[in-house]
Backbone as CSV, one residue per row, in Angstrom:
resi,resn,N_x,N_y,N_z,CA_x,CA_y,CA_z,C_x,C_y,C_z
1,UNK,12.937,18.061,12.433,13.657,17.448,11.197,13.247,17.843,9.919
2,UNK,11.805,18.070,9.805,11.258,18.477,8.573,11.816,19.880,8.091
3,UNK,12.319,20.689,8.931,12.883,22.053,8.517,14.002,21.889,7.559
4,UNK,14.598,20.701,7.606,15.841,20.460,6.575,15.285,20.047,5.217
5,UNK,14.045,19.702,5.134,13.426,19.055,3.928,12.683,20.091,3.106
6,UNK,12.810,20.032,1.822,12.181,20.893,0.873,11.125,20.095,0.113
7,UNK,10.330,20.810,-0.718,9.339,20.248,-1.494,9.854,19.179,-2.496
8,UNK,11.154,19.430,-3.005,11.659,18.514,-3.910,11.959,17.080,-3.348
9,UNK,12.221,17.116,-2.087,12.645,15.944,-1.331,11.317,15.103,-1.115
10,UNK,10.273,15.758,-0.775,8.965,15.010,-0.718,8.523,14.530,-2.071
11,UNK,8.762,15.354,-3.086,8.306,14.972,-4.436,9.099,13.659,-4.922
12,UNK,10.400,13.550,-4.619,11.111,12.362,-4.856,10.604,11.168,-4.028
13,UNK,10.429,11.411,-2.837,9.991,10.364,-1.875,8.736,9.760,-2.373
14,UNK,7.760,10.590,-2.816,6.590,10.197,-3.257,6.660,9.389,-4.643
15,UNK,7.634,9.742,-5.502,7.755,8.868,-6.683,8.353,7.531,-6.261
16,UNK,9.304,7.463,-5.334,9.792,6.142,-4.874,8.613,5.285,-4.242
17,UNK,7.633,5.907,-3.496,6.640,5.237,-2.866,5.768,4.627,-4.151
18,UNK,5.434,5.401,-5.160,4.646,4.910,-6.208,5.328,3.759,-6.927
19,UNK,6.651,3.925,-7.038,7.450,2.724,-7.688,7.354,1.569,-6.890
20,UNK,7.398,1.632,-5.599,7.352,0.506,-4.663,5.820,-0.122,-4.706
21,UNK,4.887,0.650,-5.025,3.457,0.117,-5.204,3.442,-0.856,-6.314
22,UNK,4.173,-0.696,-7.345,4.256,-1.699,-8.422,4.768,-2.970,-7.890
23,UNK,5.924,-2.825,-7.192,6.492,-4.001,-6.587,5.507,-4.793,-5.591
24,UNK,4.772,-4.024,-4.818,3.813,-4.791,-3.963,2.781,-5.493,-4.809
25,UNK,2.318,-4.914,-5.950,1.304,-5.539,-6.778,1.711,-6.712,-7.352
26,UNK,3.045,-6.676,-7.699,3.697,-7.837,-8.444,3.893,-8.955,-7.399
27,UNK,4.230,-8.671,-6.191,4.382,-9.671,-5.132,3.036,-10.290,-4.790
28,UNK,1.914,-9.525,-4.772,0.603,-10.047,-4.502,0.089,-10.971,-5.675
29,UNK,0.349,-10.527,-6.953,0.103,-11.347,-8.083,0.932,-12.684,-8.046
30,UNK,2.119,-12.592,-7.748,2.916,-13.688,-7.696,2.602,-14.787,-6.568
31,UNK,2.151,-14.206,-5.509,1.580,-15.092,-4.354,0.370,-15.863,-4.883
32,UNK,-0.560,-15.265,-5.694,-1.716,-15.744,-6.158,-1.309,-16.884,-7.257
33,UNK,-0.234,-16.782,-7.845,0.190,-17.680,-8.815,0.960,-18.773,-8.253
34,UNK,1.238,-18.802,-6.913,1.917,-19.672,-6.070,3.390,-19.772,-6.548
35,UNK,3.931,-18.724,-6.864,5.354,-18.665,-7.256,6.190,-18.475,-5.896
36,UNK,7.426,-18.779,-5.925,8.164,-18.682,-4.691,8.646,-17.288,-4.389
37,UNK,7.737,-16.374,-4.305,7.934,-14.971,-4.274,8.438,-14.601,-2.856
38,UNK,8.071,-15.397,-1.816,8.608,-15.110,-0.512,10.078,-15.271,-0.375
39,UNK,10.585,-16.252,-0.978,12.128,-16.400,-1.132,12.699,-15.376,-1.889
40,UNK,12.002,-14.903,-3.019,12.659,-13.927,-3.886,12.676,-12.513,-3.094
41,UNK,11.562,-12.204,-2.401,11.482,-11.040,-1.673,12.592,-10.919,-0.594
42,UNK,12.662,-11.899,0.119,13.781,-12.001,1.141,15.194,-11.742,0.622
43,UNK,15.435,-12.417,-0.471,16.707,-12.299,-1.147,16.937,-10.923,-1.654
44,UNK,15.985,-10.349,-2.259,16.042,-9.013,-2.940,16.244,-8.014,-1.782
45,UNK,15.528,-8.113,-0.767,15.563,-7.157,0.347,17.136,-7.252,1.066
46,UNK,17.497,-8.519,1.135,18.902,-8.598,1.733,19.865,-8.008,0.871
47,UNK,19.720,-8.194,-0.470,20.830,-7.739,-1.434,20.677,-6.348,-1.626
48,UNK,19.469,-5.772,-1.793,19.352,-4.440,-2.262,18.716,-3.485,-1.255
49,UNK,18.284,-3.928,-0.145,17.593,-3.092,0.865,16.171,-3.222,0.770
50,UNK,15.463,-3.107,1.899,13.973,-3.252,2.067,13.291,-2.037,1.424
51,UNK,11.999,-2.151,1.164,11.189,-1.041,0.743,11.058,-0.039,1.927
52,UNK,10.586,1.113,1.561,10.502,2.220,2.670,9.485,2.016,3.636
53,UNK,8.435,1.415,3.248,7.334,1.068,4.222,6.451,2.280,4.298
54,UNK,5.768,2.496,5.467,4.883,3.671,5.538,5.236,4.690,6.365
55,UNK,6.418,4.717,6.850,6.828,5.819,7.861,6.985,7.124,7.062
56,UNK,6.657,8.153,7.550,6.819,9.509,6.816,8.274,9.838,6.619
57,UNK,8.562,10.552,5.601,9.885,10.805,5.140,10.783,11.385,6.298
58,UNK,10.138,12.359,7.030,11.025,13.052,8.038,11.487,12.072,9.188
59,UNK,10.854,10.953,9.278,11.250,9.984,10.285,12.272,8.930,9.700
60,UNK,12.506,8.983,8.332,13.385,7.904,7.744,14.706,8.565,7.214
61,UNK,14.697,9.852,6.732,15.767,10.394,5.987,17.002,10.734,6.886
62,UNK,18.216,10.565,6.337,19.255,11.087,6.991,19.555,12.490,6.461
63,UNK,19.237,13.405,7.578,19.225,14.774,7.185,20.644,15.333,6.978
64,UNK,21.658,14.578,7.466,23.009,14.963,7.238,23.516,14.697,5.810
65,UNK,22.679,13.769,5.145,23.078,13.402,3.866,21.768,13.134,2.949
66,UNK,20.967,14.251,2.774,19.692,14.053,2.200,19.870,13.484,0.687
67,UNK,20.736,14.041,-0.016,20.887,13.753,-1.408,21.348,12.307,-1.451
68,UNK,22.428,11.868,-0.684,22.819,10.563,-0.707,21.770,9.509,-0.314
69,UNK,21.017,9.835,0.671,19.897,8.961,1.216,18.839,8.741,0.100
70,UNK,18.443,9.772,-0.634,17.462,9.636,-1.564,18.046,8.834,-2.787
71,UNK,19.186,9.156,-3.209,19.794,8.422,-4.204,19.934,6.882,-3.900
72,UNK,20.185,6.579,-2.642,20.330,5.215,-2.293,19.038,4.573,-2.323
73,UNK,17.945,5.244,-1.898,16.543,4.738,-1.911,16.198,4.398,-3.378
74,UNK,16.475,5.274,-4.279,16.025,5.159,-5.699,16.754,3.894,-6.154
75,UNK,17.953,3.722,-5.932,18.809,2.566,-6.392,18.191,1.273,-5.869
76,UNK,17.871,1.277,-4.554,17.241,0.201,-3.914,15.996,-0.281,-4.584
77,UNK,15.105,0.638,-4.758,13.858,0.392,-5.439,14.037,-0.046,-6.931
78,UNK,14.867,0.494,-7.520,15.071,0.078,-8.967,15.637,-1.395,-8.967
79,UNK,16.585,-1.666,-8.180,17.250,-3.034,-8.074,16.218,-4.051,-7.742
80,UNK,15.424,-3.795,-6.690,14.482,-4.839,-6.211,13.552,-5.102,-7.313
81,UNK,12.972,-4.064,-7.965,12.000,-4.176,-8.998,12.542,-5.018,-10.241
82,UNK,13.748,-4.569,-10.661,14.404,-5.200,-11.772,14.572,-6.742,-11.384
83,UNK,14.994,-7.001,-10.227,15.276,-8.397,-9.797,13.999,-9.134,-9.828
84,UNK,12.890,-8.580,-9.162,11.652,-9.311,-9.095,10.977,-9.560,-10.552
85,UNK,11.111,-8.489,-11.403,10.583,-8.760,-12.728,11.336,-9.897,-13.435
86,UNK,12.728,-9.880,-13.253,13.591,-10.809,-13.880,13.336,-12.236,-13.369
87,UNK,13.087,-12.298,-12.032,12.788,-13.638,-11.451,11.409,-14.147,-11.905
88,UNK,10.508,-13.309,-12.186,9.173,-13.769,-12.618,9.328,-14.170,-14.138
89,UNK,9.993,-13.414,-14.915,10.131,-13.802,-16.358,11.075,-15.014,-16.623
90,UNK,12.041,-15.186,-15.695,12.997,-16.385,-15.765,12.105,-17.595,-15.533
91,UNK,11.104,-17.476,-14.683,10.149,-18.634,-14.434,9.353,-19.026,-15.652
92,UNK,8.846,-17.922,-16.295,7.861,-18.120,-17.434,7.716,-16.730,-18.248
93,UNK,8.206,-16.611,-19.413,8.132,-15.385,-20.118,6.617,-15.108,-20.541
94,UNK,5.751,-16.035,-20.431,4.357,-15.813,-20.768,3.791,-14.969,-19.620
95,UNK,4.408,-14.834,-18.398,3.985,-13.951,-17.472,4.078,-12.478,-17.738
96,UNK,4.643,-12.170,-18.775,4.939,-10.759,-19.162,3.598,-10.078,-19.389
97,UNK,2.605,-10.756,-20.016,1.338,-10.027,-20.197,0.698,-9.742,-18.978
98,UNK,0.918,-10.555,-17.970,0.221,-10.199,-16.553,0.870,-9.014,-16.077
99,UNK,2.310,-8.996,-16.131,2.954,-7.875,-15.664,2.627,-6.557,-16.388
100,UNK,2.472,-6.651,-17.613,1.965,-5.388,-18.407,0.642,-5.019,-17.910
101,UNK,-0.283,-5.931,-17.540,-1.563,-5.548,-16.837,-1.399,-4.797,-15.596
102,UNK,-0.482,-5.322,-14.800,-0.156,-4.759,-13.543,0.311,-3.260,-13.648
103,UNK,1.172,-3.027,-14.683,1.739,-1.735,-14.838,0.679,-0.802,-15.426
104,UNK,-0.151,-1.268,-16.299,-1.298,-0.567,-16.808,-2.192,-0.112,-15.769
105,UNK,-2.586,-0.949,-14.805,-3.521,-0.708,-13.825,-2.939,0.350,-12.842
106,UNK,-1.695,0.301,-12.617,-1.060,1.293,-11.736,-0.911,2.710,-12.359
107,UNK,-0.611,2.615,-13.691,-0.697,3.993,-14.305,-2.012,4.638,-14.371
108,UNK,-3.051,3.775,-14.553,-4.369,4.326,-14.571,-4.718,4.836,-13.127
109,UNK,-4.244,4.155,-12.017,-4.510,4.545,-10.687,-3.898,5.893,-10.405
110,UNK,-2.610,6.081,-10.863,-1.957,7.355,-10.682,-2.570,8.504,-11.342
111,UNK,-3.056,8.229,-12.660,-3.903,9.248,-13.460,-5.103,9.637,-12.570
112,UNK,-5.718,8.584,-11.987,-6.919,8.938,-11.127,-6.697,9.753,-9.980
113,UNK,-5.461,9.679,-9.444,-5.177,10.482,-8.244,-4.780,11.785,-8.528
114,UNK,-4.215,12.050,-9.807,-3.716,13.351,-10.037,-4.790,14.402,-10.152
115,UNK,-4.416,15.624,-9.604,-5.395,16.625,-9.413,-4.969,17.981,-10.326
116,UNK,-3.886,17.879,-10.951,-3.441,19.098,-11.697,-4.034,19.228,-13.175
117,UNK,-3.497,20.171,-13.878,-3.975,20.335,-15.283,-3.500,19.298,-16.149
118,UNK,-4.319,18.983,-17.212,-3.988,17.979,-18.201,-4.591,18.371,-19.641
119,UNK,-4.766,19.668,-19.822,-5.405,20.003,-21.008,-4.662,20.000,-22.340
120,UNK,-3.291,20.165,-22.181,-2.360,20.144,-23.302,-1.204,19.155,-22.883
121,UNK,-0.577,18.609,-23.942,0.537,17.585,-23.775,1.593,18.001,-22.850
122,UNK,1.933,19.190,-22.780,3.012,19.633,-21.803,2.602,19.499,-20.316
123,UNK,1.220,19.715,-20.106,0.689,19.544,-18.755,0.790,18.013,-18.383
124,UNK,0.548,17.092,-19.337,0.558,15.710,-19.187,2.032,15.294,-18.915
125,UNK,2.904,15.819,-19.610,4.341,15.519,-19.372,4.768,15.811,-18.020
126,UNK,4.366,17.100,-17.508,4.714,17.601,-16.297,4.037,16.626,-15.208
127,UNK,2.837,16.170,-15.499,2.172,15.305,-14.430,2.975,13.918,-14.429
128,UNK,3.396,13.523,-15.569,4.158,12.346,-15.611,5.335,12.334,-14.761
129,UNK,5.980,13.419,-14.794,7.264,13.525,-14.028,6.947,13.628,-12.508
130,UNK,5.753,13.658,-12.039,5.474,13.611,-10.565,5.381,12.118,-10.150
131,UNK,5.452,11.240,-11.200,5.292,9.827,-10.898,6.367,8.895,-11.230
132,UNK,6.916,9.048,-12.580,7.905,8.050,-12.969,9.232,8.342,-12.472
133,UNK,9.984,7.432,-12.163,11.291,7.519,-11.423,12.364,7.569,-12.496
134,UNK,13.037,8.731,-12.580,14.126,8.929,-13.631,15.365,9.597,-12.850
135,UNK,15.817,8.915,-11.848,16.957,9.259,-11.130,16.650,10.622,-10.307
136,UNK,17.717,11.297,-10.068,17.579,12.682,-9.339,17.430,13.758,-10.323
137,UNK,16.851,14.958,-9.917,16.686,16.006,-10.845,18.004,16.425,-11.437
138,UNK,19.123,16.330,-10.727,20.410,16.698,-11.359,20.919,15.839,-12.479
139,UNK,20.199,14.739,-12.637,20.690,13.762,-13.642,20.204,14.333,-15.099
140,UNK,19.206,15.179,-15.092,18.693,15.882,-16.434,18.654,14.771,-17.478
141,UNK,17.757,13.762,-17.236,17.560,12.702,-18.165,16.908,13.154,-19.457
142,UNK,15.819,13.836,-19.340,14.817,14.122,-20.472,15.307,15.515,-21.086
143,UNK,15.203,15.572,-22.407,15.457,16.730,-23.105,14.310,17.085,-24.092
144,UNK,13.746,18.230,-23.836,12.563,18.545,-24.723,12.864,18.855,-26.106
145,UNK,12.233,18.179,-27.119,12.430,18.392,-28.494,11.457,19.435,-28.970
146,UNK,10.115,19.259,-28.784,9.230,20.198,-29.322,7.934,20.173,-28.424
147,UNK,7.222,21.188,-28.498,5.908,21.283,-27.663,4.957,22.197,-28.426
148,UNK,3.740,21.758,-28.382,2.602,22.638,-28.855,1.332,21.962,-28.388
149,UNK,0.131,22.508,-28.788,-1.086,22.126,-28.167,-1.484,20.692,-28.563
150,UNK,-0.870,20.190,-29.642,-1.242,18.818,-30.263,-0.221,17.721,-29.865
151,UNK,0.990,18.047,-29.598,1.980,17.019,-29.125,3.157,17.668,-28.526
152,UNK,3.725,16.736,-27.527,4.921,17.124,-26.812,5.867,16.055,-27.059
153,UNK,7.099,16.321,-27.444,8.093,15.327,-27.749,9.303,15.657,-26.979
154,UNK,9.988,14.544,-26.459,11.233,14.592,-25.724,12.031,13.444,-25.959
155,UNK,13.317,13.581,-25.582,14.170,12.508,-25.752,14.993,12.077,-24.535
156,UNK,15.267,10.901,-24.317,16.060,10.487,-23.049,17.497,10.424,-23.497
157,UNK,18.245,11.412,-22.763,19.581,11.594,-23.116,20.517,10.406,-22.648
158,UNK,20.181,9.880,-21.521,20.948,8.747,-20.894,19.958,7.753,-20.349
159,UNK,20.382,6.559,-20.133,19.640,5.469,-19.582,20.158,5.172,-18.137
160,UNK,19.425,5.611,-17.163,19.797,5.406,-15.742,19.501,3.895,-15.397
161,UNK,18.590,3.230,-16.099,18.170,1.917,-15.664,18.945,0.670,-15.940
162,UNK,19.672,0.826,-17.112,20.389,-0.385,-17.608,21.370,-0.960,-16.502
163,UNK,22.186,-0.114,-15.824,23.079,-0.695,-14.854,22.345,-1.631,-13.751
164,UNK,21.044,-1.150,-13.336,20.370,-1.883,-12.388,20.009,-3.264,-12.894
165,UNK,19.496,-3.355,-14.205,19.093,-4.570,-14.710,20.318,-5.390,-15.067
166,UNK,21.407,-4.831,-15.423,22.578,-5.637,-15.665,23.075,-6.264,-14.297
167,UNK,22.946,-5.514,-13.301,23.324,-6.024,-11.966,22.603,-7.210,-11.531
168,UNK,21.341,-7.398,-11.878,20.458,-8.509,-11.545,20.392,-9.544,-12.652
169,UNK,21.174,-9.341,-13.728,21.142,-10.208,-14.924,19.888,-10.221,-15.637
170,UNK,19.240,-9.113,-15.663,18.069,-8.901,-16.461,18.242,-8.157,-17.639
171,UNK,17.119,-8.044,-18.420,17.074,-7.423,-19.733,16.362,-6.075,-19.582
172,UNK,16.967,-4.988,-19.753,16.385,-3.590,-19.495,15.324,-3.377,-20.610
173,UNK,15.236,-4.161,-21.792,14.261,-3.924,-22.662,12.751,-4.363,-21.997
174,UNK,12.875,-5.277,-21.080,11.596,-5.620,-20.320,11.017,-4.370,-19.511
175,UNK,12.028,-3.720,-18.841,11.743,-2.525,-18.078,10.967,-1.467,-19.063
176,UNK,11.639,-1.287,-20.156,11.029,-0.213,-21.052,9.666,-0.656,-21.617
177,UNK,9.478,-1.977,-21.935,8.207,-2.364,-22.312,7.042,-2.298,-21.220
178,UNK,7.465,-2.505,-20.080,6.536,-2.386,-18.965,6.191,-0.960,-18.646
179,UNK,7.255,-0.158,-18.673,7.010,1.271,-18.376,6.222,2.004,-19.410
180,UNK,6.601,1.505,-20.652,5.700,2.153,-21.731,4.239,1.834,-21.460
181,UNK,3.856,0.631,-21.184,2.508,0.320,-20.847,1.944,1.222,-19.726
182,UNK,2.755,1.372,-18.652,2.441,2.272,-17.452,2.151,3.790,-17.982
183,UNK,2.991,4.329,-18.876,2.937,5.682,-19.236,1.777,5.806,-20.130
184,UNK,1.587,4.916,-21.082,0.417,4.936,-22.039,-0.924,5.016,-21.309
185,UNK,-0.976,4.144,-20.291,-2.090,4.030,-19.434,-2.422,5.332,-18.689
186,UNK,-1.309,5.794,-18.185,-1.364,7.146,-17.320,-1.864,8.302,-18.218
187,UNK,-1.279,8.333,-19.358,-1.550,9.433,-20.296,-3.048,9.363,-20.782
188,UNK,-3.522,8.219,-21.120,-4.873,8.075,-21.628,-5.859,8.228,-20.476
189,UNK,-5.446,7.702,-19.269,-6.334,8.008,-18.088,-6.451,9.414,-17.698
190,UNK,-5.422,10.190,-17.844,-5.367,11.566,-17.509,-6.193,12.444,-18.422
191,UNK,-6.021,12.144,-19.741,-6.688,12.877,-20.857,-6.996,11.824,-21.964
192,UNK,-8.255,11.319,-22.149,-8.461,10.357,-23.172,-8.194,10.888,-24.699
193,UNK,-8.073,12.225,-24.740,-7.790,12.777,-26.200,-6.493,12.571,-26.612
194,UNK,-5.549,12.175,-25.636,-4.125,12.050,-26.035,-3.589,10.562,-25.795
195,UNK,-2.503,10.239,-26.447,-1.898,8.974,-26.267,-0.348,9.241,-26.200
196,UNK,0.461,8.127,-25.898,1.753,8.109,-25.776,2.442,7.083,-26.618
197,UNK,3.533,7.454,-27.266,4.339,6.545,-28.017,5.832,6.663,-27.796
198,UNK,6.599,5.505,-27.715,8.003,5.585,-27.501,8.655,4.951,-28.751
199,UNK,9.607,5.612,-29.260,10.271,4.987,-30.495,11.617,4.217,-30.009
200,UNK,12.083,3.433,-30.849,13.250,2.628,-30.558,14.511,3.441,-30.195
201,UNK,14.506,4.773,-30.698,15.614,5.672,-30.379,15.442,6.361,-29.025
202,UNK,14.429,6.009,-28.162,14.070,6.647,-26.943,13.605,8.058,-27.068
203,UNK,12.842,8.353,-28.203,12.165,9.542,-28.449,10.734,9.254,-27.992
204,UNK,10.206,10.150,-27.169,8.936,9.907,-26.531,7.851,10.992,-27.032
205,UNK,6.677,10.681,-27.297,5.663,11.576,-27.772,4.349,11.396,-27.156
206,UNK,3.841,12.499,-26.621,2.433,12.625,-26.176,1.684,13.393,-27.229
207,UNK,0.773,12.762,-27.874,0.086,13.517,-28.947,-1.395,13.324,-29.069
208,UNK,-2.010,14.192,-29.663,-3.494,14.147,-29.902,-3.865,12.941,-30.704
209,UNK,-4.951,12.245,-30.266,-5.326,10.985,-31.004,-5.907,11.408,-32.348
């Protein structure tokens, strides 16, 4: 079965797995807070599909519809996480600081795992795209604005995440605040000489401190 799969399919699968790790961390945190997360998880899994689990990609994927299967798994992961974050914040907005901490820790963990180059901002941007979930490659979400040894700037041409958050009656601004914390932690963990900033116009910059 693996003969049907290419490097890009494993690349996307691993991005989904990393996204689901945040979901697991939030669930574990919510259990410690004695929130009704068991009910939330059951409901989210029934509505949006369960996580991938630990099975290798070749044992899970529908090789007759590889693109469709991966797209469906991305949507499932996005919807579950949007729902879970919204359920937590609906219970208490003060929990956002705890969620930010979870995202920061996971960004740092991803940076610690990465083995590629990170000497210049473009290297860091390329590394970032091995982890963050921005739809399928054909969606072409990011447009490069400028690149040099001191900074790398790109724009998000479309927002793929808003429909997921709207579907679960959540606020997509929470997603961007949490992911900004993740990315900043990842960038600074990968190379402490650089940092990350996102503008209100969805322009992103990795720059020398």
